[in-house]
N, C-alpha and C positions, 0 to 999 in steps of 0.2 A: 504494500498500498504506499503510495507514496501522499503524501500527506499536505502537499503544497498543491495537490488537485481537488483538494476541496474548497470551496467556497466558504466562509464564515460561516453561515448560516447550516449549511450541511456539517459541518465539522462539529458544529452545537449539539446539531441532533445525533452526530454518532458519537462524542463523548457522553452525552446524556443515555444513549442505548447501551455501552460498552462498560461506563463506569458509573452509569448512575449520577452523573451532576455535568450538566451542557456549560457550565459558567466557565469548567476547565478550559473549554477551546479559545475563550478570551484570552486565558493565561498564556495559554500556549502560543497563538498569534501576537499576543506582547514580546513574550521573548524572541519570536523569530523577526518581527519586522523591526520593533522598535528598541530593544535589547540588542539584537544583534548576535544571539546566542548560536554557537556552532556544533551543539548538541542536547540531546533532552536531561543528559547530566548536571548541566547548567542551569537548568530550572528552576532554581532553589527553592521557590514557595509552592512547588508542587512534591506532593508525598513521593518518598523513595520508589514505595512500590508502584505506584502509577509510573515515576519515570522509567522505572523498569520494564514495565509492561508496554510501554510507548515505545521503546529501545527493541523490544522483540518484535513489535507487529507493525511496525512503520519506519518509512525512510523519511529523512529531510534532504538529503541529499544524493540524488542517483547518479552525478555526471562526476568523472573525475576531470582535474585542472589538467590537460597536458600541455599547455604553457601558459607561462606570464609575463607579459612585456610591460616594461617602463620606460615613459619618457621624460627627457628635463622639463618640457611645459607641464607636468602633471598628469599625463594622459596616461590609463593601464588599459593592457588590453586582455583578455581570457580568453583561452581556445578551450573550449568544455568538450569532452569525451563521453556519449551516453553507453550504456551495456551494450547495447546494436553495435556499438563501433562506430557509428557517425559522430562528426565532429559539428559545433558551432562555434560561433565568435561572438563576442559582446565587449562593450567598452565604456571605461568611466574617464570623462572629460572634465577639466578643472579649469575655470575660469576664474577671474575676479570676484564677480557677482554672482556667480551660479557655477553649481554644479550639477552636471547631466550624465545621466547613462544612454546608452545604444544597444538597444535587444535586438535579438533577433527572433521570427515566428517561424521558419521552417529551416530545413537542412538542405542547402543548394536554393536554389531559384529558377522556376522554368518561364521566367518575362524575356530572356535574351536578349538583355541590354549587352552591346557589343563590345563594353570599355570598363565593363564590371566584371571582378575575379568570381561573385559568388554564384553565378548560374552557368560557367564554364562547364559543370558536367551535369549539369539539370538539377532537376529536383529532387530529393528522395523520399521524403514526408513531411508532413507537419508536426510540429510540437504539440506537446499537450500543454493545457495550462499550468500544470507544476512545472514543466519545464521553462517555460517562460518566465515563470514568477521565480524561480531558481537564480535566475540568471538575474534579476533583480537582488535578491537577496545575498549572493555570492559578490555582487560588486557594490553593495552595499557594505559587506565587511569588510572593504579596502580602506573604507575611508577611517580616519583618525578622530578621537573623541569631541574634538570639536568641530567637525564637519557634519554637516547634512547633505541628503541630496534634494536638487530643487526641482530638475526638470526629469522627465522621459521623453524621447525619441523613440519612436519602432520606426527605426532605419538601418537595423543590421541586415541578416541575412534574409531572405526570402520576400514573399508579397504578402504582409499583413493583411491584404483584404480577401486573400484566397485561403486566409484560417480566421477567419473573423470571430467565432464564437469563442475560439481557445483566448484569442487577445484579449477580448471585451472579458473575460473572466479573471484573467491575471490582472488586469488595469482595475479592476474595480478592486482590488487586494491593495493594491499599490495606490488608488487615490482615497480608500478607504482613511478617516482621521483616525480608527484604530490599526491601521497597517501602516504603510509609509509616511501614509499622509501627505502626499504631493498633490497640488492643487493639478483640478483635470484642465485648468487653464494652462498649464505649464507641460501637458500632455499632448505630445504630437504623434497622428499616426500619417506615415507616410506612403503613398500609393504611387505605383505605376500608371495607374488610371485606369480602373476597372468599373466602368460605368454604371452596372446592376448594381455591387457592391457600394459603390459611392451613393447611390440612391438608397440604397439600406439602410446606410448610417444617417443620410438624412431625415429617413422614415422613423428611426430609432432616435433620433434626436439626442445622439452621444454629445456630452458637455467636452469633450475633446477636438484640439484642433486637427486640421486637414491640411495636408501638402502633396502636392501630386508632383511628382517628377516627369517633369516636361522636356528638356533637354533640347527640343528644337523648336524654332518658329511654324514650321510647314511641316505635313505630312510627307512629303517626299525625304526629307532630311532623319525626321522622324523614323519613318520605316527602315530607315538603313543602321540608325542608331540602338533602337528600342522595337525588337522583331514584333512584341505583342501588339504595337499599334497598328499592324496590317488588318488585324481584326476588329477594330474600332473607330480609328479616326481621332485627330485633334479636336474636331466640331463637336464629336458625339460625349469626348470627356470633358471638356469646358461647360455642355449644356448640363452634365452631372455635375460638376461643380457649382452651377450656378444655383442648382436647386436643392444642393446641401446649405448652400450661403444663405437661400431665402428661407430654409425650414428653420436652421439655427440661430442665421444673424452672425455667424463665426466668420470671419474674414478667411479665404483660403489662400496658403501659400504656393508658389509655383517655386518647385527646387529646379536649377537648371545647373548643370554640370558644366562648365568650361573646359572643352577640350582644344588644346592648342592647333590653331589652324584648320580646325573642322566647323566649330558651331561658333566661336566668338570674334568676328568681325563686326564692324561698326552697322554694316549692312544686315546680318542676324539681327542685332541689337534692334534695331529699327523696325524689323517684320514682328519681331516679338511685342514690342509696344504696341504696334497696331492691333495683334493678338487680342492683346488685354486690355485694350482701352474701352474704359468707360465701366470697368470690373474695380469692385472695391480687394485690390489685391497685392499682395507682398511677394515680390521676387527674391529669392535668395542664391545667390550665385555663388558656386562651389568649385576654386580652382581643380583643377584634377589633381588626385594621389596617382602617380603613376604604376602600373601593374606589370610586372615581369612578363615578358613574354607576348603583352598585348601590344600594337602597334600606336596609341594613342599617348600623347605627351603633353606636359604641365601649359598652360597658357603663360605668355608673358605679361610680368606685371602692369605693363605698360597698356596692354590688352584688353587685359580685367580692369583698368580704371576707366577707360574710354567705354568698354561696354557698359560700366555702370553709369557713366555721364550720358550718355543717348539714352537710358531710360529714364534716368532722372529728369532730363529736359523736356523728356514728352511725359513727364506726369505721373511715373509709374515708382509706387514706393520699393526701392531696391536696398538690400542689405549686401555685404560680400561677408563669406565666412572665412574666418581666419582658419588655414590649414594646421592642423595639430595630429601629431601621432604618425608624420609618414616616416618618419626614422623606424617605427617599430610596425611596419605593415597594419596601420590602423584602419586602411579602407576595406571592404568589407570584403571576405574571403581572401585576401592574401595569407594572413598568417596559416589558417587552415591548408592554402598549398603547400607552403614550404615545410610545415612541422611535419614528420615522418612517423611512423606509425611506431610506437614503442619510444619515442624520444621523451627522456624525461622535463620536468618542469624547467623552463630557464626565465631568469631576470637579467633585462638587461641595466646593465649602470644608465642612472639618469645622468 
C-alpha cells in the first residue's frame, strides 16, 4: 500500500477502519507534509504499536534516488527510480523571493516536441497520485529549516493533461492548508495544448494557473517543433485557452522556448504578437537549455532581448525566464538519459 495514493478523506476512512481512530490520518499527514518526516518511526505522537503496524503495511517512499545533482544557483535535481525500473526527474529551484518545485506526471512523453529530451523514447506510463506526491515531498525534504516551498510548476516529464485525474489528486494535497499549504494561485499546470482537456479544466473551474507551451507563432513551424500540433492546430488550442479564461477569470500564460536561429527572430515575435493580440495573456520566454544529441542551440542574449522588446512594443505582457541548472542537466529528461542503470547517487559540488 502506497500511503501517498490516499486522499486526506480516504486516509481518514482507512485509519478509522484499520485502527479505530480516523484522526490519526491528520497526524500522519502533518508529519509527512509539514514536519518532513522520513519514516513512521519519526512520528512521535503516534503510539509505538501504531507506528510499527504502519511500517508493516504501508510504504511512504516507493522510489530510490538514482541521482542527485546540485548547482551553484541553488537548483537541485533528483532522478527517481520506481520499482518497475522506470525513472523520472523532479527539480527544486531557489530564487530570492520564491522557492519552486517542478514535477513530472508521466514516465517519458508522447507529445513529440523535437527539442525535448523527455519524449525521445516516447511514453511508458502515467504516474500515480502517490508517485506525483512523493516527488513533492522528497523535494520538500531538501529544504533547510528556514526554507518553505512557495510555488509548484507541473512542467517536468510528460503531458500533465494526459494524466489529469492523478495530478489533481496530488495537487489537492499540496494546496491543502494541512498539506504543503501552497496557494493554488501559485500552482501552474503546463500543457502542450490538448483542447478537450483544457476545456475540461475550464468546466472543473480548477483554481490553478494554466500555461500553454506554444513555441511557434504559426502551424507550419509548430508542426515541425511539436508533433502533436498536427492533430489540433494553434487556432483550436487558443479557442480552448479562451474558454479557460472565460470560465475561470485566470490569465493564460503562453510558454515559448527560444531556439537559436529557429523561432527567435523579430519576425517570429511580430507574428506571435499578432496571434495573441486582444488576449489577456502573459508570454514566458524560455532560452533553450541544450540537449546532447539534438540539433537545437541556445539563442543569443541579444536575440532574446530583441524578441522580448518586439512583444512589449506590441502590448504583449512578457517575461524572460532566467536559465537555471543547465550545469546539472536540469532541463526535462536530460539527467534521465545520461545516468546509466545501477549508477549510485551522485552529488555535484556547488
